DRENTORKOL-3810 file (N, C-alpha, C; in nm, 4 decimals):
REM DRENTORKOL-3810
@n.u->0.4234; n.v->11.0004; n.w->5.2236; ca.u->0.3592; ca.v->10.8876; ca.w->5.1570; c.u->0.4509; c.v->10.8270; c.w->5.0510
@n.u->0.5231; n.v->10.9128; n.w->4.9778; ca.u->0.6119; ca.v->10.8627; ca.w->4.8727; c.u->0.7241; c.v->10.7782; c.w->4.9315
@n.u->0.7698; n.v->10.8125; n.w->5.0519; ca.u->0.8765; ca.v->10.7357; ca.w->5.1169; c.u->0.8269; c.v->10.5943; c.w->5.1461
@n.u->0.7034; n.v->10.5821; n.w->5.1923; ca.u->0.6470; ca.v->10.4503; ca.w->5.2227; c.u->0.6357; c.v->10.3666; c.w->5.0953
@n.u->0.5903; n.v->10.4276; n.w->4.9879; ca.u->0.5786; ca.v->10.3564; ca.w->4.8600; c.u->0.7163; c.v->10.3113; c.w->4.8121
@n.u->0.8156; n.v->10.3998; n.w->4.8238; ca.u->0.9515; ca.v->10.3616; ca.w->4.7839; c.u->1.0029; c.v->10.2462; c.w->4.8694
@n.u->0.9756; n.v->10.2505; n.w->4.9980; ca.u->1.0191; ca.v->10.1428; ca.w->5.0860; c.u->0.9567; c.v->10.0097; c.w->5.0459
@n.u->0.8280; n.v->10.0118; n.w->5.0144; ca.u->0.7599; ca.v->9.8886; ca.w->4.9714; c.u->0.8133; c.v->9.8395; c.w->4.8371
@n.u->0.8415; n.v->9.9324; n.w->4.7457; ca.u->0.9032; ca.v->9.8932; ca.w->4.6186; c.u->1.0419; c.v->9.8353; c.w->4.6423
@n.u->1.1139; n.v->9.8918; n.w->4.7373; ca.u->1.2460; ca.v->9.8393; ca.w->4.7707; c.u->1.2390; c.v->9.6968; c.w->4.8220
@n.u->1.1422; n.v->9.6679; n.w->4.9077; ca.u->1.1244; ca.v->9.5313; ca.w->4.9573; c.u->1.0963; c.v->9.4370; c.w->4.8412
@n.u->1.0105; n.v->9.4791; n.w->4.7503; ca.u->0.9791; ca.v->9.3961; ca.w->4.6334; c.u->1.1026; c.v->9.3754; c.w->4.5469
@n.u->1.1832; n.v->9.4800; n.w->4.5280; ca.u->1.3046; ca.v->9.4663; ca.w->4.4471; c.u->1.4038; c.v->9.3704; c.w->4.5113
@n.u->1.4192; n.v->9.3787; n.w->4.6436; ca.u->1.5081; ca.v->9.2851; ca.w->4.7124; c.u->1.4594; c.v->9.1419; c.w->4.6946
@n.u->1.3300; n.v->9.1203; n.w->4.7089; ca.u->1.2741; ca.v->8.9860; ca.w->4.6954; c.u->1.2932; c.v->8.9326; c.w->4.5536
@n.u->1.2690; n.v->9.0171; n.w->4.4537; ca.u->1.2858; ca.v->8.9729; ca.w->4.3149; c.u->1.4319; c.v->8.9407; c.w->4.2842
@n.u->1.5216; n.v->9.0268; n.w->4.3308; ca.u->1.6630; ca.v->9.0032; ca.w->4.3032; c.u->1.7113; c.v->8.8761; c.w->4.3722
@n.u->1.6687; n.v->8.8531; n.w->4.4953; ca.u->1.7080; ca.v->8.7324; ca.w->4.5673; c.u->1.6540; c.v->8.6080; c.w->4.4970
@n.u->1.5297; n.v->8.6147; n.w->4.4495; ca.u->1.4705; ca.v->8.5010; ca.w->4.3791; c.u->1.5480; c.v->8.4699; c.w->4.2517
@n.u->1.5876; n.v->8.5720; n.w->4.1782; ca.u->1.6653; ca.v->8.5499; ca.w->4.0557; c.u->1.8022; c.v->8.4929; c.w->4.0898
@n.u->1.8675; n.v->8.5454; n.w->4.1935; ca.u->1.9995; ca.v->8.4948; ca.w->4.2314; c.u->1.9943; c.v->8.3483; c.w->4.2746
@n.u->1.8865; n.v->8.3092; n.w->4.3399; ca.u->1.8735; ca.v->8.1717; ca.w->4.3877; c.u->1.8127; c.v->8.0773; c.w->4.2850
@n.u->1.7725; n.v->8.1293; n.w->4.1696; ca.u->1.7046; ca.v->8.0456; ca.w->4.0704; c.u->1.7978; c.v->7.9484; c.w->4.0004
@n.u->1.9266; n.v->7.9790; n.w->3.9965; ca.u->2.0200; ca.v->7.8928; ca.w->3.9243; c.u->2.0049; c.v->7.9010; c.w->3.7744
@n.u->1.9482; n.v->8.0072; n.w->3.7253; ca.u->1.9268; ca.v->8.0258; ca.w->3.5819; c.u->2.0617; c.v->8.0301; c.w->3.5094
@n.u->2.0713; n.v->7.9674; n.w->3.3922; ca.u->2.1980; ca.v->7.9675; ca.w->3.3178; c.u->2.2487; c.v->8.1070; c.w->3.2817
@n.u->2.1599; n.v->8.2013; n.w->3.2725; ca.u->2.1988; ca.v->8.3387; ca.w->3.2418; c.u->2.2903; c.v->8.3963; c.w->3.3499
@n.u->2.2734; n.v->8.3505; n.w->3.4734; ca.u->2.3570; ca.v->8.3988; ca.w->3.5828; c.u->2.5031; c.v->8.3579; c.w->3.5651
@n.u->2.5269; n.v->8.2470; n.w->3.4984; ca.u->2.6629; ca.v->8.2027; ca.w->3.4739; c.u->2.7375; c.v->8.2928; c.w->3.3768
@n.u->2.6669; n.v->8.3752; n.w->3.3051; ca.u->2.7283; ca.v->8.4645; ca.w->3.2063; c.u->2.7549; c.v->8.6037; c.w->3.2620
@n.u->2.7183; n.v->8.6255; n.w->3.3877; ca.u->2.7416; ca.v->8.7564; ca.w->3.4487; c.u->2.8855; c.v->8.7666; c.w->3.4976
@n.u->2.9367; n.v->8.8865; n.w->3.5136; ca.u->3.0750; ca.v->8.9037; ca.w->3.5593; c.u->3.0977; c.v->8.8436; c.w->3.6977
@n.u->3.2222; n.v->8.8167; n.w->3.7289; ca.u->3.2585; ca.v->8.7500; ca.w->3.8541; c.u->3.2151; c.v->8.8279; c.w->3.9769
@n.u->3.2159; n.v->8.9608; n.w->3.9680; ca.u->3.1851; ca.v->9.0395; ca.w->4.0873; c.u->3.0387; c.v->9.0310; c.w->4.1283
@n.u->2.9524; n.v->8.9862; n.w->4.0375; ca.u->2.8116; ca.v->8.9672; ca.w->4.0736; c.u->2.7988; c.v->8.8492; c.w->4.1698
@n.u->2.8850; n.v->8.7508; n.w->4.1547; ca.u->2.8776; ca.v->8.6298; ca.w->4.2356; c.u->2.9536; c.v->8.6415; c.w->4.3675
@n.u->3.0268; n.v->8.7519; n.w->4.3860; ca.u->3.1011; ca.v->8.7680; ca.w->4.5114; c.u->3.0057; c.v->8.7660; c.w->4.6302
@n.u->3.0440; n.v->8.6924; n.w->4.7316; ca.u->2.9658; ca.v->8.6846; ca.w->4.8558; c.u->2.8217; c.v->8.6428; c.w->4.8296
@n.u->2.8021; n.v->8.5536; n.w->4.7358; ca.u->2.6702; ca.v->8.4977; ca.w->4.7025; c.u->2.5698; c.v->8.6044; c.w->4.6596
@n.u->2.6160; n.v->8.7034; n.w->4.5880; ca.u->2.5269; ca.v->8.8071; ca.w->4.5376; c.u->2.5012; c.v->8.9210; c.w->4.6335
@n.u->2.5695; n.v->8.9210; n.w->4.7464; ca.u->2.5455; ca.v->9.0269; ca.w->4.8451; c.u->2.5927; c.v->9.1637; c.w->4.7941
@n.u->2.6905; n.v->9.1635; n.w->4.7048; ca.u->2.7369; ca.v->9.2894; ca.w->4.6475; c.u->2.6222; c.v->9.3548; c.w->4.5683
@n.u->2.5535; n.v->9.2747; n.w->4.4866; ca.u->2.4435; ca.v->9.3316; ca.w->4.4075; c.u->2.3271; c.v->9.3730; c.w->4.4973
@n.u->2.3059; n.v->9.3011; n.w->4.6067; ca.u->2.2022; ca.v->9.3428; ca.w->4.7012; c.u->2.2422; c.v->9.4726; c.w->4.7711
@n.u->2.3715; n.v->9.4906; n.w->4.7948; ca.u->2.4201; ca.v->9.6156; ca.w->4.8515; c.u->2.3984; c.v->9.7327; c.w->4.7576
@n.u->2.4216; n.v->9.7094; n.w->4.6290; ca.u->2.3969; ca.v->9.8144; ca.w->4.5295; c.u->2.2477; c.v->9.8475; c.w->4.5253
@n.u->2.1652; n.v->9.7457; n.w->4.5350; ca.u->2.0197; ca.v->9.7666; ca.w->4.5387; c.u->1.9815; c.v->9.8533; c.w->4.6587
@n.u->2.0427; n.v->9.8255; n.w->4.7740; ca.u->2.0157; ca.v->9.9042; ca.w->4.8937; c.u->2.0577; c.v->10.0499; c.w->4.8753
@n.u->2.1757; n.v->10.0707; n.w->4.8168; ca.u->2.2229; ca.v->10.2078; ca.w->4.7956; c.u->2.1319; c.v->10.2851; c.w->4.7004
@n.u->2.0796; n.v->10.2174; n.w->4.5986; ca.u->1.9863; ca.v->10.2835; ca.w->4.5069; c.u->1.8583; c.v->10.3233; c.w->4.5800
@n.u->1.8067; n.v->10.2329; n.w->4.6630; ca.u->1.6860; ca.v->10.2625; ca.w->4.7397; c.u->1.7113; c.v->10.3761; c.w->4.8378
@n.u->1.8218; n.v->10.3705; n.w->4.9090; ca.u->1.8540; ca.v->10.4747; ca.w->5.0055; c.u->1.8680; c.v->10.6105; c.w->4.9372
@n.u->1.9371; n.v->10.6137; n.w->4.8241; ca.u->1.9529; ca.v->10.7387; ca.w->4.7506; c.u->1.8200; c.v->10.7958; c.w->4.7045
@n.u->1.7339; n.v->10.7097; n.w->4.6520; ca.u->1.6023; ca.v->10.7565; ca.w->4.6064; c.u->1.5202; c.v->10.8093; c.w->4.7237
@n.u->1.5255; n.v->10.7393; n.w->4.8367; ca.u->1.4486; ca.v->10.7840; ca.w->4.9531; c.u->1.5017; c.v->10.9169; c.w->5.0070
@n.u->1.6333; n.v->10.9344; n.w->5.0086; ca.u->1.6902; ca.v->11.0607; ca.w->5.0557; c.u->1.6537; c.v->11.1765; c.w->4.9632
@n.u->1.6573; n.v->11.1512; n.w->4.8339; ca.u->1.6221; ca.v->11.2563; ca.w->4.7386; c.u->1.4739; c.v->11.2939; c.w->4.7491
@n.u->1.3883; n.v->11.1953; n.w->4.7659; ca.u->1.2449; ca.v->11.2230; ca.w->4.7811; c.u->1.2201; c.v->11.2986; c.w->4.9109
@n.u->1.2920; n.v->11.2616; n.w->5.0171; ca.u->1.2779; ca.v->11.3331; ca.w->5.1436; c.u->1.3201; c.v->11.4793; c.w->5.1302
@n.u->1.4152; n.v->11.5052; n.w->5.0391; ca.u->1.4611; ca.v->11.6421; ca.w->5.0164; c.u->1.3669; c.v->11.7194; c.w->4.9244
@n.u->1.2627; n.v->11.6534; n.w->4.8747; ca.u->1.1638; ca.v->11.7238; ca.w->4.7936; c.u->1.1701; c.v->11.6955; c.w->4.6445
@n.u->1.2610; n.v->11.6109; n.w->4.6008; ca.u->1.2745; ca.v->11.5801; ca.w->4.4584; c.u->1.1891; c.v->11.4570; c.w->4.4249
@n.u->1.0626; n.v->11.4795; n.w->4.3963; ca.u->0.9702; ca.v->11.3683; ca.w->4.3727; c.u->0.9959; c.v->11.2947; c.w->4.2415
@n.u->1.0722; n.v->11.3526; n.w->4.1520; ca.u->1.1066; ca.v->11.2837; ca.w->4.0283; c.u->1.1825; c.v->11.1546; c.w->4.0536
@n.u->1.2563; n.v->11.1511; n.w->4.1643; ca.u->1.3305; ca.v->11.0305; ca.w->4.1989; c.u->1.2348; c.v->10.9159; c.w->4.2334
@n.u->1.1207; n.v->10.9470; n.w->4.2894; ca.u->1.0213; ca.v->10.8434; ca.w->4.3202; c.u->0.9694; c.v->10.7812; c.w->4.1913
@n.u->0.9410; n.v->10.8667; n.w->4.0926; ca.u->0.8949; ca.v->10.8146; ca.w->3.9628; c.u->1.0050; c.v->10.7319; c.w->3.8963
@n.u->1.1283; n.v->10.7771; n.w->3.9066; ca.u->1.2402; ca.v->10.7027; ca.w->3.8488; c.u->1.2572; c.v->10.5670; c.w->3.9138
@n.u->1.2464; n.v->10.5626; n.w->4.0462; ca.u->1.2606; ca.v->10.4347; ca.w->4.1160; c.u->1.1419; c.v->10.3430; c.w->4.0865
@n.u->1.0238; n.v->10.4003; n.w->4.0705; ca.u->0.9060; ca.v->10.3203; ca.w->4.0343; c.u->0.9236; c.v->10.2603; c.w->3.8946
@n.u->0.9761; n.v->10.3383; n.w->3.8018; ca.u->1.0035; ca.v->10.2869; ca.w->3.6674; c.u->1.1090; c.v->10.1766; c.w->3.6729
@n.u->1.2144; n.v->10.1986; n.w->3.7489; ca.u->1.3175; ca.v->10.0966; ca.w->3.7677; c.u->1.2564; c.v->9.9686; c.w->3.8248
@n.u->1.1660; n.v->9.9820; n.w->3.9198; ca.u->1.1025; ca.v->9.8658; ca.w->3.9815; c.u->1.0180; c.v->9.7884; c.w->3.8813
@n.u->0.9493; n.v->9.8605; n.w->3.7922; ca.u->0.8690; ca.v->9.7923; ca.w->3.6893; c.u->0.9581; c.v->9.7156; c.w->3.5917
@n.u->1.0685; n.v->9.7761; n.w->3.5510; ca.u->1.1621; ca.v->9.7066; ca.w->3.4611; c.u->1.2230; c.v->9.5868; c.w->3.5328
@n.u->1.2556; n.v->9.6031; n.w->3.6600; ca.u->1.3103; ca.v->9.4947; ca.w->3.7397; c.u->1.2098; c.v->9.3796; c.w->3.7514
@n.u->1.0837; n.v->9.4126; n.w->3.7738; ca.u->0.9795; ca.v->9.3095; ca.w->3.7839; c.u->0.9634; c.v->9.2349; c.w->3.6524
@n.u->0.9662; n.v->9.3077; n.w->3.5417; ca.u->0.9544; ca.v->9.2436; ca.w->3.4109; c.u->1.0712; c.v->9.1493; c.w->3.3853
@n.u->1.1912; n.v->9.1947; n.w->3.4137; ca.u->1.3075; ca.v->9.1090; ca.w->3.3886; c.u->1.3078; c.v->8.9881; c.w->3.4823
@n.u->1.2696; n.v->9.0058; n.w->3.6087; ca.u->1.2628; ca.v->8.8925; ca.w->3.7011; c.u->1.1580; c.v->8.7921; c.w->3.6540
@n.u->1.0446; n.v->8.8409; n.w->3.6081; ca.u->0.9401; ca.v->8.7510; ca.w->3.5584; c.u->0.9898; c.v->8.6730; c.w->3.4365
@n.u->1.0575; n.v->8.7415; n.w->3.3457; ca.u->1.1094; ca.v->8.6739; ca.w->3.2262; c.u->1.2106; c.v->8.5650; c.w->3.2637
@n.u->1.2977; n.v->8.5947; n.w->3.3579; ca.u->1.3997; ca.v->8.4971; ca.w->3.3983; c.u->1.3366; c.v->8.3820; c.w->3.4755
@n.u->1.2533; n.v->8.4111; n.w->3.5731; ca.u->1.1969; ca.v->8.3069; ca.w->3.6574; c.u->1.0941; c.v->8.2207; c.w->3.5873
@n.u->1.0290; n.v->8.2745; n.w->3.4857; ca.u->0.9294; ca.v->8.1947; ca.w->3.4132; c.u->0.9938; c.v->8.1151; c.w->3.2990
@n.u->1.1223; n.v->8.1343; n.w->3.2772; ca.u->1.1920; ca.v->8.0578; ca.w->3.1724; c.u->1.1731; c.v->8.1138; c.w->3.0330
@n.u->1.1251; n.v->8.2342; n.w->3.0205; ca.u->1.1056; ca.v->8.2933; ca.w->2.8880; c.u->1.2358; c.v->8.3465; c.w->2.8288
@n.u->1.3361; n.v->8.3615; n.w->2.9132; ca.u->1.4675; ca.v->8.4072; ca.w->2.8670; c.u->1.5661; c.v->8.2954; c.w->2.8932
END
């Protein structure tokens, strides 16, 4: 069950990150050059590796990784909301 929840959180994280990358927010212009490589695909790749690592660890029985990824997802959602709503 935890793997399914992590997978759904991963989908949400990908969607939020893509929305922020496509928003054209001025804050994106202040990020390092490597974030913009391949239209942000590098950062999406890092997102995938984080999700894959968390899912592998949870599959191995380390449920703390699920809580960590859930916390990361909440912080990610908050930051995406702040950027996309223009509060930052």
